[in-house]
C-alpha positions as YAML, in Angstrom:
chain: A
units: angstrom
residues:
- id: 1
  name: UNK
  ca: [36.13, 71.56, -33.72]
- id: 2
  name: UNK
  ca: [36.90, 68.28, -32.03]
- id: 3
  name: UNK
  ca: [40.44, 67.55, -30.93]
- id: 4
  name: UNK
  ca: [41.52, 63.99, -31.00]
- id: 5
  name: UNK
  ca: [44.18, 62.86, -28.52]
- id: 6
  name: UNK
  ca: [45.77, 59.46, -28.40]
- id: 7
  name: UNK
  ca: [46.32, 57.59, -25.19]
- id: 8
  name: UNK
  ca: [50.11, 58.09, -25.41]
- id: 9
  name: UNK
  ca: [49.66, 61.84, -25.87]
- id: 10
  name: UNK
  ca: [47.41, 61.93, -22.87]
- id: 11
  name: UNK
  ca: [49.96, 60.18, -20.71]
- id: 12
  name: UNK
  ca: [52.87, 62.30, -21.96]
- id: 13
  name: UNK
  ca: [51.07, 65.59, -21.33]
- id: 14
  name: UNK
  ca: [50.40, 64.47, -17.80]
- id: 15
  name: UNK
  ca: [53.85, 63.01, -17.22]
- id: 16
  name: UNK
  ca: [55.97, 66.00, -18.34]
- id: 17
  name: UNK
  ca: [54.86, 68.33, -15.51]
- id: 18
  name: UNK
  ca: [55.62, 65.58, -13.02]
- id: 19
  name: UNK
  ca: [59.15, 65.14, -14.40]
- id: 20
  name: UNK
  ca: [59.74, 68.92, -14.33]
- id: 21
  name: UNK
  ca: [58.58, 69.07, -10.73]
- id: 22
  name: UNK
  ca: [60.78, 66.10, -9.80]
- id: 23
  name: UNK
  ca: [63.80, 67.81, -11.42]
- id: 24
  name: UNK
  ca: [63.14, 70.98, -9.44]
- id: 25
  name: UNK
  ca: [62.81, 69.03, -6.18]
- id: 26
  name: UNK
  ca: [66.00, 67.04, -6.87]
- id: 27
  name: UNK
  ca: [67.99, 70.20, -7.64]
- id: 28
  name: UNK
  ca: [66.86, 71.91, -4.46]
- id: 29
  name: UNK
  ca: [67.71, 68.80, -2.44]
- id: 30
  name: UNK
  ca: [71.21, 68.79, -3.97]
- id: 31
  name: UNK
  ca: [71.64, 72.46, -3.10]
- id: 32
  name: UNK
  ca: [70.65, 71.79, 0.50]
- id: 33
  name: UNK
  ca: [72.94, 68.74, 0.74]
- id: 34
  name: UNK
  ca: [75.97, 70.60, -0.66]
- id: 35
  name: UNK
  ca: [75.17, 74.01, 0.84]
- id: 36
  name: UNK
  ca: [75.85, 75.44, -2.63]
- id: 37
  name: UNK
  ca: [73.52, 77.75, -4.52]
- id: 38
  name: UNK
  ca: [75.30, 77.34, -7.87]
- id: 39
  name: UNK
  ca: [75.71, 73.69, -8.81]
- id: 40
  name: UNK
  ca: [76.47, 74.16, -12.51]
- id: 41
  name: UNK
  ca: [77.44, 77.20, -14.60]
- id: 42
  name: UNK
  ca: [73.96, 77.08, -16.14]
- id: 43
  name: UNK
  ca: [72.42, 77.93, -12.77]
- id: 44
  name: UNK
  ca: [74.04, 81.42, -12.79]
- id: 45
  name: UNK
  ca: [76.71, 81.97, -15.49]
- id: 46
  name: UNK
  ca: [77.92, 85.31, -14.11]
- id: 47
  name: UNK
  ca: [78.18, 84.03, -10.54]
- id: 48
  name: UNK
  ca: [79.84, 80.79, -11.74]
- id: 49
  name: UNK
  ca: [82.57, 82.78, -13.54]
- id: 50
  name: UNK
  ca: [83.22, 84.92, -10.49]
- id: 51
  name: UNK
  ca: [83.28, 81.85, -8.20]
- id: 52
  name: UNK
  ca: [85.93, 80.28, -10.45]
- id: 53
  name: UNK
  ca: [88.05, 83.42, -10.21]
- id: 54
  name: UNK
  ca: [87.71, 83.57, -6.43]
- id: 55
  name: UNK
  ca: [88.65, 79.88, -6.10]
- id: 56
  name: UNK
  ca: [91.81, 80.57, -8.13]
- id: 57
  name: UNK
  ca: [92.65, 83.46, -5.80]
- id: 58
  name: UNK
  ca: [92.17, 81.16, -2.80]
- id: 59
  name: UNK
  ca: [94.53, 78.61, -4.38]
- id: 60
  name: UNK
  ca: [97.14, 81.36, -4.88]
- id: 61
  name: UNK
  ca: [96.83, 82.43, -1.25]
- id: 62
  name: UNK
  ca: [97.32, 78.82, -0.13]
- id: 63
  name: UNK
  ca: [100.40, 78.53, -2.35]
- id: 64
  name: UNK
  ca: [101.87, 81.73, -0.88]
- id: 65
  name: UNK
  ca: [101.13, 80.57, 2.67]
- id: 66
  name: UNK
  ca: [102.91, 77.26, 2.01]
- id: 67
  name: UNK
  ca: [105.90, 79.20, 0.66]
- id: 68
  name: UNK
  ca: [105.90, 81.43, 3.74]
- id: 69
  name: UNK
  ca: [105.84, 78.41, 6.03]
- id: 70
  name: UNK
  ca: [108.86, 76.81, 4.33]
- id: 71
  name: UNK
  ca: [110.69, 80.15, 4.10]
- id: 72
  name: UNK
  ca: [110.17, 80.93, 7.79]
- id: 73
  name: UNK
  ca: [111.49, 77.52, 8.80]
- id: 74
  name: UNK
  ca: [114.59, 77.96, 6.63]
- id: 75
  name: UNK
  ca: [115.30, 81.48, 7.90]
- id: 76
  name: UNK
  ca: [114.87, 80.39, 11.52]
- id: 77
  name: UNK
  ca: [117.39, 77.58, 11.00]
- id: 78
  name: UNK
  ca: [119.84, 80.03, 9.44]
- id: 79
  name: UNK
  ca: [119.32, 82.40, 12.36]
- id: 80
  name: UNK
  ca: [120.09, 79.60, 14.84]
- id: 81
  name: UNK
  ca: [123.24, 78.63, 12.88]
- id: 82
  name: UNK
  ca: [124.51, 82.22, 12.84]
- id: 83
  name: UNK
  ca: [123.81, 82.53, 16.55]
- id: 84
  name: UNK
  ca: [125.96, 79.46, 17.17]
- id: 85
  name: UNK
  ca: [128.74, 80.82, 14.96]
- id: 86
  name: UNK
  ca: [128.67, 84.16, 16.80]
- id: 87
  name: UNK
  ca: [129.04, 82.35, 20.14]
- id: 88
  name: UNK
  ca: [132.05, 80.48, 18.75]
- id: 89
  name: UNK
  ca: [133.60, 83.70, 17.46]
- id: 90
  name: UNK
  ca: [133.39, 85.10, 20.99]
- id: 91
  name: UNK
  ca: [135.03, 81.92, 22.29]
- id: 92
  name: UNK
  ca: [137.80, 82.26, 19.68]
- id: 93
  name: UNK
  ca: [138.34, 85.91, 20.64]
- id: 94
  name: UNK
  ca: [138.84, 84.86, 24.27]
- id: 95
  name: UNK
  ca: [141.34, 82.16, 23.29]
- id: 96
  name: UNK
  ca: [143.29, 84.43, 20.94]
- id: 97
  name: UNK
  ca: [143.54, 87.09, 23.65]
- id: 98
  name: UNK
  ca: [144.61, 84.45, 26.16]
- id: 99
  name: UNK
  ca: [147.31, 83.17, 23.80]
- id: 100
  name: UNK
  ca: [148.95, 86.60, 23.80]
- id: 101
  name: UNK
  ca: [149.80, 86.35, 27.49]
- id: 102
  name: UNK
  ca: [153.60, 86.65, 27.64]
- id: 103
  name: UNK
  ca: [153.71, 84.43, 30.73]
- id: 104
  name: UNK
  ca: [152.49, 81.37, 28.78]
- id: 105
  name: UNK
  ca: [154.95, 78.64, 27.91]
- id: 106
  name: UNK
  ca: [155.15, 77.15, 24.42]
- id: 107
  name: UNK
  ca: [153.25, 73.99, 25.32]
- id: 108
  name: UNK
  ca: [150.45, 76.10, 26.87]
- id: 109
  name: UNK
  ca: [150.04, 77.95, 23.60]
- id: 110
  name: UNK
  ca: [149.94, 74.53, 21.95]
- id: 111
  name: UNK
  ca: [146.95, 73.62, 24.13]
- id: 112
  name: UNK
  ca: [145.21, 76.82, 23.06]
- id: 113
  name: UNK
  ca: [145.94, 75.95, 19.42]
- id: 114
  name: UNK
  ca: [144.24, 72.56, 19.90]
- id: 115
  name: UNK
  ca: [141.21, 74.25, 21.47]
- id: 116
  name: UNK
  ca: [141.03, 76.75, 18.62]
- id: 117
  name: UNK
  ca: [141.08, 73.87, 16.14]
- id: 118
  name: UNK
  ca: [137.99, 72.44, 17.84]
- id: 119
  name: UNK
  ca: [136.35, 75.89, 17.60]
- id: 120
  name: UNK
  ca: [137.10, 75.96, 13.85]
- id: 121
  name: UNK
  ca: [135.56, 72.52, 13.35]
- id: 122
  name: UNK
  ca: [132.46, 73.54, 15.35]
- id: 123
  name: UNK
  ca: [132.08, 76.66, 13.19]
- id: 124
  name: UNK
  ca: [132.35, 74.57, 10.04]
- id: 125
  name: UNK
  ca: [129.62, 72.30, 11.36]
- id: 126
  name: UNK
  ca: [127.27, 75.27, 11.74]
- id: 127
  name: UNK
  ca: [128.29, 76.55, 8.29]
- id: 128
  name: UNK
  ca: [127.29, 73.14, 6.88]
- id: 129
  name: UNK
  ca: [123.80, 73.32, 8.46]
- id: 130
  name: UNK
  ca: [120.83, 72.01, 6.47]
- id: 131
  name: UNK
  ca: [117.19, 73.02, 6.16]
- id: 132
  name: UNK
  ca: [114.19, 70.76, 6.84]
- id: 133
  name: UNK
  ca: [114.42, 69.41, 3.27]
- id: 134
  name: UNK
  ca: [118.05, 68.32, 3.67]
- id: 135
  name: UNK
  ca: [119.57, 71.12, 1.57]
- id: 136
  name: UNK
  ca: [122.58, 73.07, 2.80]
- id: 137
  name: UNK
  ca: [121.73, 76.58, 3.97]
- id: 138
  name: UNK
  ca: [124.95, 78.29, 2.90]
- id: 139
  name: UNK
  ca: [125.75, 76.69, -0.49]
- id: 140
  name: UNK
  ca: [124.10, 79.38, -2.60]
- id: 141
  name: UNK
  ca: [122.22, 77.72, -5.47]
- id: 142
  name: UNK
  ca: [124.09, 74.42, -5.01]
- id: 143
  name: UNK
  ca: [121.87, 73.17, -2.20]
- id: 144
  name: UNK
  ca: [123.02, 69.56, -2.46]
- id: 145
  name: UNK
  ca: [126.75, 70.47, -2.21]
- id: 146
  name: UNK
  ca: [128.40, 70.65, 1.21]
- id: 147
  name: UNK
  ca: [129.67, 74.24, 1.38]
- id: 148
  name: UNK
  ca: [132.79, 73.81, 3.54]
- id: 149
  name: UNK
  ca: [135.09, 70.79, 3.21]
- id: 150
  name: UNK
  ca: [138.72, 70.19, 4.11]
- id: 151
  name: UNK
  ca: [141.31, 70.01, 1.34]
- id: 152
  name: UNK
  ca: [144.49, 67.93, 1.34]
- id: 153
  name: UNK
  ca: [146.15, 70.52, 3.55]
- id: 154
  name: UNK
  ca: [143.41, 70.30, 6.18]
- id: 155
  name: UNK
  ca: [142.15, 73.77, 5.25]
- id: 156
  name: UNK
  ca: [138.44, 74.45, 4.86]
- id: 157
  name: UNK
  ca: [137.51, 75.35, 1.27]
- id: 158
  name: UNK
  ca: [134.17, 76.74, 0.06]
- id: 159
  name: UNK
  ca: [132.47, 74.47, -2.51]
- id: 160
  name: UNK
  ca: [129.20, 76.34, -3.11]
- id: 161
  name: UNK
  ca: [128.49, 79.36, -5.31]
- id: 162
  name: UNK
  ca: [127.48, 82.96, -4.73]
- id: 163
  name: UNK
  ca: [123.83, 82.49, -5.67]
- id: 164
  name: UNK
  ca: [120.90, 83.62, -3.56]
- id: 165
  name: UNK
  ca: [117.41, 82.14, -3.84]
- id: 166
  name: UNK
  ca: [114.21, 84.17, -3.60]
- id: 167
  name: UNK
  ca: [110.77, 82.90, -2.61]
- id: 168
  name: UNK
  ca: [107.52, 84.51, -3.78]
- id: 169
  name: UNK
  ca: [105.32, 85.20, -0.72]
- id: 170
  name: UNK
  ca: [102.78, 87.49, -2.38]
- id: 171
  name: UNK
  ca: [101.68, 88.74, -5.81]
- id: 172
  name: UNK
  ca: [104.50, 91.32, -5.90]
- id: 173
  name: UNK
  ca: [106.68, 90.32, -2.95]
- id: 174
  name: UNK
  ca: [109.67, 87.97, -2.86]
- id: 175
  name: UNK
  ca: [112.15, 87.40, -0.02]
- id: 176
  name: UNK
  ca: [115.71, 86.02, -0.02]
- id: 177
  name: UNK
  ca: [115.62, 82.46, 1.35]
- id: 178
  name: UNK
  ca: [119.35, 82.02, 1.96]
- id: 179
  name: UNK
  ca: [122.75, 83.68, 2.14]
- id: 180
  name: UNK
  ca: [125.80, 82.48, 0.25]
- id: 181
  name: UNK
  ca: [128.53, 81.07, 2.45]
- id: 182
  name: UNK
  ca: [131.04, 82.81, 0.21]
- id: 183
  name: UNK
  ca: [129.62, 86.28, 0.84]
- id: 184
  name: UNK
  ca: [129.01, 85.55, 4.51]
- id: 185
  name: UNK
  ca: [132.10, 83.63, 5.67]
- id: 186
  name: UNK
  ca: [134.73, 83.94, 2.92]
- id: 187
  name: UNK
  ca: [134.49, 87.36, 1.28]
- id: 188
  name: UNK
  ca: [135.59, 89.30, 4.35]
- id: 189
  name: UNK
  ca: [138.09, 92.14, 4.09]
- id: 190
  name: UNK
  ca: [141.34, 91.00, 5.63]
- id: 191
  name: UNK
  ca: [143.34, 92.92, 8.20]
- id: 192
  name: UNK
  ca: [146.36, 92.07, 6.06]
- id: 193
  name: UNK
  ca: [146.62, 91.08, 2.36]
- id: 194
  name: UNK
  ca: [146.95, 87.38, 1.56]
- id: 195
  name: UNK
  ca: [147.20, 84.99, -1.40]
- id: 196
  name: UNK
  ca: [144.74, 82.81, -3.31]
- id: 197
  name: UNK
  ca: [145.98, 79.84, -5.33]
- id: 198
  name: UNK
  ca: [144.29, 77.97, -8.16]
- id: 199
  name: UNK
  ca: [144.99, 75.50, -10.94]
- id: 200
  name: UNK
  ca: [144.35, 76.43, -14.58]
- id: 201
  name: UNK
  ca: [141.15, 74.81, -15.89]
- id: 202
  name: UNK
  ca: [142.99, 73.90, -19.10]
- id: 203
  name: UNK
  ca: [145.59, 71.73, -17.32]
- id: 204
  name: UNK
  ca: [145.92, 68.32, -18.96]
- id: 205
  name: UNK
  ca: [147.69, 66.15, -16.37]
- id: 206
  name: UNK
  ca: [145.80, 63.00, -15.38]
- id: 207
  name: UNK
  ca: [145.33, 62.75, -12.50]
- id: 208
  name: UNK
  ca: [145.55, 66.54, -12.15]
- id: 209
  name: UNK
  ca: [148.21, 68.04, -9.91]
- id: 210
  name: UNK
  ca: [147.11, 70.18, -6.97]
- id: 211
  name: UNK
  ca: [148.41, 73.43, -5.51]
- id: 212
  name: UNK
  ca: [148.20, 74.11, -1.79]
- id: 213
  name: UNK
  ca: [147.16, 77.33, -0.10]
- id: 214
  name: UNK
  ca: [149.99, 79.84, 0.11]
- id: 215
  name: UNK
  ca: [151.28, 81.32, 3.34]
- id: 216
  name: UNK
  ca: [153.24, 84.54, 3.80]
- id: 217
  name: UNK
  ca: [156.78, 83.77, 4.92]
- id: 218
  name: UNK
  ca: [158.38, 87.16, 4.31]
- id: 219
  name: UNK
  ca: [155.97, 90.05, 4.80]
- id: 220
  name: UNK
  ca: [158.38, 92.69, 3.46]
- id: 221
  name: UNK
  ca: [158.91, 90.83, 0.18]
- id: 222
  name: UNK
  ca: [155.21, 90.12, -0.18]
- id: 223
  name: UNK
  ca: [154.30, 93.77, 0.42]
- id: 224
  name: UNK
  ca: [156.48, 94.67, -2.58]
- id: 225
  name: UNK
  ca: [154.69, 92.02, -4.66]
- id: 226
  name: UNK
  ca: [151.14, 92.98, -3.55]
- id: 227
  name: UNK
  ca: [148.69, 93.57, -5.22]
- id: 228
  name: UNK
  ca: [150.23, 91.55, -8.01]
- id: 229
  name: UNK
  ca: [149.69, 87.98, -9.14]
- id: 230
  name: UNK
  ca: [152.04, 85.29, -10.43]
- id: 231
  name: UNK
  ca: [151.75, 82.25, -12.66]
- id: 232
  name: UNK
  ca: [153.68, 78.98, -12.30]
- id: 233
  name: UNK
  ca: [154.26, 77.48, -15.76]
- id: 234
  name: UNK
  ca: [155.61, 73.97, -16.32]
- id: 235
  name: UNK
  ca: [158.18, 74.05, -19.09]
- id: 236
  name: UNK
  ca: [159.51, 71.39, -21.54]
- id: 237
  name: UNK
  ca: [161.92, 68.88, -19.97]
- id: 238
  name: UNK
  ca: [164.77, 69.75, -22.37]
- id: 239
  name: UNK
  ca: [165.05, 73.31, -20.97]
- id: 240
  name: UNK
  ca: [167.15, 72.03, -18.06]
- id: 241
  name: UNK
  ca: [170.14, 69.73, -17.84]
- id: 242
  name: UNK
  ca: [169.70, 66.92, -17.09]
- id: 243
  name: UNK
  ca: [166.25, 67.02, -18.74]
- id: 244
  name: UNK
  ca: [163.29, 66.82, -16.41]
- id: 245
  name: UNK
  ca: [160.05, 68.44, -15.34]
- id: 246
  name: UNK
  ca: [160.65, 72.08, -14.42]
- id: 247
  name: UNK
  ca: [158.75, 75.29, -13.86]
- id: 248
  name: UNK
  ca: [159.16, 79.03, -14.33]
- id: 249
  name: UNK
  ca: [157.33, 81.65, -12.25]
- id: 250
  name: UNK
  ca: [156.39, 84.99, -13.84]
- id: 251
  name: UNK
  ca: [154.57, 88.04, -12.57]
- id: 252
  name: UNK
  ca: [151.33, 88.33, -14.52]
- id: 253
  name: UNK
  ca: [151.17, 92.12, -14.70]
- id: 254
  name: UNK
  ca: [154.51, 92.76, -16.42]
- id: 255
  name: UNK
  ca: [155.80, 89.29, -17.37]
- id: 256
  name: UNK
  ca: [158.82, 89.68, -15.11]
- id: 257
  name: UNK
  ca: [160.48, 86.34, -14.33]
- id: 258
  name: UNK
  ca: [160.56, 85.61, -10.60]
- id: 259
  name: UNK
  ca: [162.10, 82.13, -10.89]
- id: 260
  name: UNK
  ca: [163.21, 80.26, -14.01]
- id: 261
  name: UNK
  ca: [163.57, 76.58, -14.95]
- id: 262
  name: UNK
  ca: [163.46, 75.24, -11.41]
- id: 263
  name: UNK
  ca: [163.53, 71.41, -11.23]
- id: 264
  name: UNK
  ca: [160.20, 70.17, -9.92]
- id: 265
  name: UNK
  ca: [159.82, 67.81, -6.96]
- id: 266
  name: UNK
  ca: [156.29, 66.86, -5.96]
- id: 267
  name: UNK
  ca: [155.33, 68.18, -2.52]
- id: 268
  name: UNK
  ca: [158.48, 70.28, -2.07]
- id: 269
  name: UNK
  ca: [157.79, 73.76, -0.68]
- id: 270
  name: UNK
  ca: [158.23, 76.59, -3.20]
- id: 271
  name: UNK
  ca: [159.03, 80.11, -2.04]
- id: 272
  name: UNK
  ca: [158.67, 83.22, -4.20]
- id: 273
  name: UNK
  ca: [158.01, 86.91, -3.42]
- id: 274
  name: UNK
  ca: [157.60, 86.13, 0.26]
- id: 275
  name: UNK
  ca: [154.98, 83.40, -0.47]
- id: 276
  name: UNK
  ca: [155.33, 79.69, 0.31]
- id: 277
  name: UNK
  ca: [153.25, 76.91, -1.27]
- id: 278
  name: UNK
  ca: [153.44, 73.33, -2.58]
- id: 279
  name: UNK
  ca: [152.37, 71.56, -5.75]
- id: 280
  name: UNK
  ca: [151.56, 67.86, -5.44]
- id: 281
  name: UNK
  ca: [151.31, 65.31, -8.23]
- id: 282
  name: UNK
  ca: [152.88, 65.24, -11.68]
- id: 283
  name: UNK
  ca: [151.86, 68.22, -13.81]
- id: 284
  name: UNK
  ca: [152.04, 67.93, -17.58]
- id: 285
  name: UNK
  ca: [154.19, 70.25, -19.68]
- id: 286
  name: UNK
  ca: [152.15, 73.39, -20.29]
- id: 287
  name: UNK
  ca: [150.14, 73.10, -17.07]
- id: 288
  name: UNK
  ca: [150.00, 76.26, -14.99]
- id: 289
  name: UNK
  ca: [148.95, 77.48, -11.55]
- id: 290
  name: UNK
  ca: [148.09, 81.00, -10.37]
- id: 291
  name: UNK
  ca: [148.92, 82.88, -7.19]
- id: 292
  name: UNK
  ca: [146.87, 86.03, -6.76]
- id: 293
  name: UNK
  ca: [147.05, 88.69, -4.08]
- id: 294
  name: UNK
  ca: [143.79, 89.18, -2.22]
- id: 295
  name: UNK
  ca: [142.42, 91.54, 0.39]
- id: 296
  name: UNK
  ca: [139.97, 88.98, 1.73]
- id: 297
  name: UNK
  ca: [140.37, 86.47, 4.53]
- id: 298
  name: UNK
  ca: [137.74, 83.87, 5.30]
- id: 299
  name: UNK
  ca: [136.61, 83.43, 8.88]
- id: 300
  name: UNK
  ca: [137.80, 79.82, 9.08]
- id: 301
  name: UNK
  ca: [140.96, 80.54, 7.10]
- id: 302
  name: UNK
  ca: [141.99, 83.37, 9.43]
- id: 303
  name: UNK
  ca: [141.58, 81.18, 12.51]
- id: 304
  name: UNK
  ca: [143.45, 78.28, 10.94]
- id: 305
  name: UNK
  ca: [146.31, 80.63, 10.05]
- id: 306
  name: UNK
  ca: [146.55, 81.70, 13.68]
- id: 307
  name: UNK
  ca: [146.50, 78.08, 14.84]
- id: 308
  name: UNK
  ca: [149.57, 77.49, 12.68]
- id: 309
  name: UNK
  ca: [151.17, 80.60, 14.18]
- id: 310
  name: UNK
  ca: [150.61, 79.28, 17.70]
- id: 311
  name: UNK
  ca: [152.12, 75.94, 16.77]
- id: 312
  name: UNK
  ca: [155.11, 77.71, 15.24]
- id: 313
  name: UNK
  ca: [155.54, 79.80, 18.40]
- id: 314
  name: UNK
  ca: [156.56, 76.63, 20.25]
- id: 315
  name: UNK
  ca: [159.69, 76.63, 18.07]
- id: 316
  name: UNK
  ca: [160.88, 80.08, 19.10]
- id: 317
  name: UNK
  ca: [158.59, 82.70, 17.50]
- id: 318
  name: UNK
  ca: [159.34, 86.10, 19.06]
- id: 319
  name: UNK
  ca: [156.80, 87.77, 21.32]
- id: 320
  name: UNK
  ca: [156.60, 90.77, 19.00]
- id: 321
  name: UNK
  ca: [155.89, 88.57, 15.99]
- id: 322
  name: UNK
  ca: [153.28, 86.62, 17.95]
- id: 323
  name: UNK
  ca: [151.62, 89.85, 19.11]
- id: 324
  name: UNK
  ca: [151.45, 91.12, 15.52]
- id: 325
  name: UNK
  ca: [149.81, 87.87, 14.37]
- id: 326
  name: UNK
  ca: [147.42, 88.00, 17.34]
- id: 327
  name: UNK
  ca: [146.32, 91.51, 16.39]
- id: 328
  name: UNK
  ca: [145.70, 90.40, 12.80]
- id: 329
  name: UNK
  ca: [143.71, 87.37, 13.98]
- id: 330
  name: UNK
  ca: [141.58, 89.50, 16.32]
- id: 331
  name: UNK
  ca: [140.86, 92.04, 13.60]
- id: 332
  name: UNK
  ca: [139.83, 89.26, 11.20]
- id: 333
  name: UNK
  ca: [137.55, 87.79, 13.88]
- id: 334
  name: UNK
  ca: [135.98, 91.19, 14.52]
- id: 335
  name: UNK
  ca: [135.30, 91.72, 10.83]
- id: 336
  name: UNK
  ca: [133.86, 88.24, 10.49]
- id: 337
  name: UNK
  ca: [131.65, 88.86, 13.50]
- id: 338
  name: UNK
  ca: [130.39, 92.12, 11.97]
- id: 339
  name: UNK
  ca: [129.41, 90.21, 8.84]
- id: 340
  name: UNK
  ca: [127.57, 87.58, 10.87]
- id: 341
  name: UNK
  ca: [125.70, 90.20, 12.94]
- id: 342
  name: UNK
  ca: [124.68, 92.20, 9.87]
- id: 343
  name: UNK
  ca: [123.30, 89.07, 8.21]
- id: 344
  name: UNK
  ca: [121.48, 88.07, 11.41]
- id: 345
  name: UNK
  ca: [119.80, 91.48, 11.45]
- id: 346
  name: UNK
  ca: [118.85, 91.06, 7.79]
- id: 347
  name: UNK
  ca: [117.31, 87.65, 8.54]
- id: 348
  name: UNK
  ca: [115.26, 89.23, 11.34]
- id: 349
  name: UNK
  ca: [113.95, 91.81, 8.85]
- id: 350
  name: UNK
  ca: [113.03, 89.03, 6.40]
- id: 351
  name: UNK
  ca: [111.18, 87.12, 9.11]
- id: 352
  name: UNK
  ca: [109.23, 90.27, 9.94]
- id: 353
  name: UNK
  ca: [108.41, 90.62, 6.26]
- id: 354
  name: UNK
  ca: [107.10, 87.05, 6.08]
- id: 355
  name: UNK
  ca: [104.96, 87.61, 9.18]
- id: 356
  name: UNK
  ca: [103.49, 90.77, 7.65]
- id: 357
  name: UNK
  ca: [102.82, 88.93, 4.38]
- id: 358
  name: UNK
  ca: [101.14, 86.08, 6.27]
- id: 359
  name: UNK
  ca: [98.88, 88.55, 8.11]
- id: 360
  name: UNK
  ca: [98.05, 90.30, 4.83]
- id: 361
  name: UNK
  ca: [97.26, 86.97, 3.18]
- id: 362
  name: UNK
  ca: [94.97, 86.06, 6.09]
- id: 363
  name: UNK
  ca: [93.03, 89.34, 5.69]
- id: 364
  name: UNK
  ca: [92.75, 88.84, 1.93]
- id: 365
  name: UNK
  ca: [91.69, 85.23, 2.43]
- id: 366
  name: UNK
  ca: [88.87, 86.38, 4.72]
- id: 367
  name: UNK
  ca: [87.61, 88.86, 2.12]
- id: 368
  name: UNK
  ca: [87.70, 86.25, -0.64]
- id: 369
  name: UNK
  ca: [85.89, 83.74, 1.61]
- id: 370
  name: UNK
  ca: [83.15, 86.27, 2.32]
- id: 371
  name: UNK
  ca: [82.73, 86.99, -1.40]
- id: 372
  name: UNK
  ca: [82.59, 83.27, -2.16]
- id: 373
  name: UNK
  ca: [80.00, 82.78, 0.56]
- id: 374
  name: UNK
  ca: [77.81, 85.53, -0.83]
- id: 375
  name: UNK
  ca: [77.97, 84.08, -4.34]
- id: 376
  name: UNK
  ca: [77.96, 80.34, -3.73]
- id: 377
  name: UNK
  ca: [76.49, 79.56, -0.31]
- id: 378
  name: UNK
  ca: [72.84, 78.63, 0.00]
- id: 379
  name: UNK
  ca: [70.16, 80.48, 1.98]
- id: 380
  name: UNK
  ca: [68.84, 77.52, 3.99]
- id: 381
  name: UNK
  ca: [65.56, 79.13, 5.03]
- id: 382
  name: UNK
  ca: [64.69, 80.12, 1.48]
- id: 383
  name: UNK
  ca: [65.80, 76.74, 0.11]
- id: 384
  name: UNK
  ca: [63.70, 74.76, 2.60]
- id: 385
  name: UNK
  ca: [60.68, 76.93, 1.84]
- id: 386
  name: UNK
  ca: [61.28, 76.44, -1.87]
- id: 387
  name: UNK
  ca: [61.62, 72.66, -1.39]
- id: 388
  name: UNK
  ca: [58.28, 72.55, 0.45]
- id: 389
  name: UNK
  ca: [56.61, 74.47, -2.37]
- id: 390
  name: UNK
  ca: [58.16, 72.28, -5.07]
- id: 391
  name: UNK
  ca: [57.23, 69.11, -3.16]
- id: 392
  name: UNK
  ca: [53.62, 70.34, -2.95]
- id: 393
  name: UNK
  ca: [53.58, 71.05, -6.69]
- id: 394
  name: UNK
  ca: [55.00, 67.59, -7.39]
- id: 395
  name: UNK
  ca: [52.41, 65.91, -5.19]
- id: 396
  name: UNK
  ca: [49.59, 67.88, -6.83]
- id: 397
  name: UNK
  ca: [50.88, 66.97, -10.28]
- id: 398
  name: UNK
  ca: [51.06, 63.31, -9.36]
- id: 399
  name: UNK
  ca: [47.50, 63.35, -7.94]
- id: 400
  name: UNK
  ca: [46.12, 65.16, -10.97]
- id: 401
  name: UNK
  ca: [47.86, 62.77, -13.33]
- id: 402
  name: UNK
  ca: [46.40, 59.80, -11.53]
- id: 403
  name: UNK
  ca: [42.88, 61.13, -11.79]
- id: 404
  name: UNK
  ca: [43.19, 62.14, -15.44]
- id: 405
  name: UNK
  ca: [44.53, 58.75, -16.50]
- id: 406
  name: UNK
  ca: [41.51, 57.08, -14.94]
- id: 407
  name: UNK
  ca: [39.05, 58.96, -17.21]
- id: 408
  name: UNK
  ca: [37.42, 56.68, -19.84]
- id: 409
  name: UNK
  ca: [34.18, 56.51, -21.81]
- id: 410
  name: UNK
  ca: [33.65, 53.13, -20.25]
- id: 411
  name: UNK
  ca: [33.08, 54.91, -16.95]
- id: 412
  name: UNK
  ca: [29.94, 56.52, -18.49]
- id: 413
  name: UNK
  ca: [28.32, 53.22, -19.35]
...
């Protein structure tokens, strides 16, 4: 049975093997150029899926390593800041001890007070340290807020929060990236109870009135008040004669009146239960302020209190009273130093943890790289041999096609 074949069929049947051979040669050349065995998922679907998974694992490792790098830098800066603060605490301890020398004159203690003030400011500078990204180290979660600023009384006040950030450095490992300035420098158990003051958030005066920090003027009276708290309430003007802005002070725990309907003068010192403080501005009727006993004394606050004591000693403070204040200041410094040293040790442990995680990530990265190489990398020797074979097949197909297309009945005439 005769088979008829058109000229186009003849050419197509000869051309298809050439195109297949060219495709094979081109693919092998691409594999050699890219050093990749699997160019598309169709080449090896199972291997392609596993390669995708391994690449995702490599991306995770890189993300963790970047986190470790930033975390290590931040912790090292915090460690340096705490080292500087510890050095300043030692300097303050020397000055406080020196100030207790009974042979010193009043003006000499004044010089020590000035030097202690410079120590306080230097401490505050370290406490306001920033990381490489410009965020404050000791502000808790409020990284853009300066943690320690001076109020109207010249006292340093903490403006951050008590938050602590954690950074993921491995699939199941996270490390604290900071320490709150409140927990580190403010929330320190005091050698002697003190007072915290605050304005009620519901106060309506505009601009709002402010309350100063309270100092202890009569320790015996305050000891009877402690651990209580008091509230200063501004009463209606018609409760006094002549009418005017006035306040009443009550003890919060039992409602006992400590002072009633006292005419208010902005900035005038108020004394109650052995405490002394001031309220500045013009409060509205109904505004209130709180004085609460506390067993904490911030590192900066304790030093600033002793500076005021030294300045007061120039006006005739007894040696016994000065010695008592010196002992309190030294104890507060010692407790603050303990807090700093404990945190420094904790930072060292965190840095060790990041180094261990980095080493673990490096080992895991090596294993993943080896697996990727086994799945994706090309065997050059085999590929070159295959390319030679495919090139030979292509050349043979081209030669055969050329000869077949030259066949014609006219050649038999």
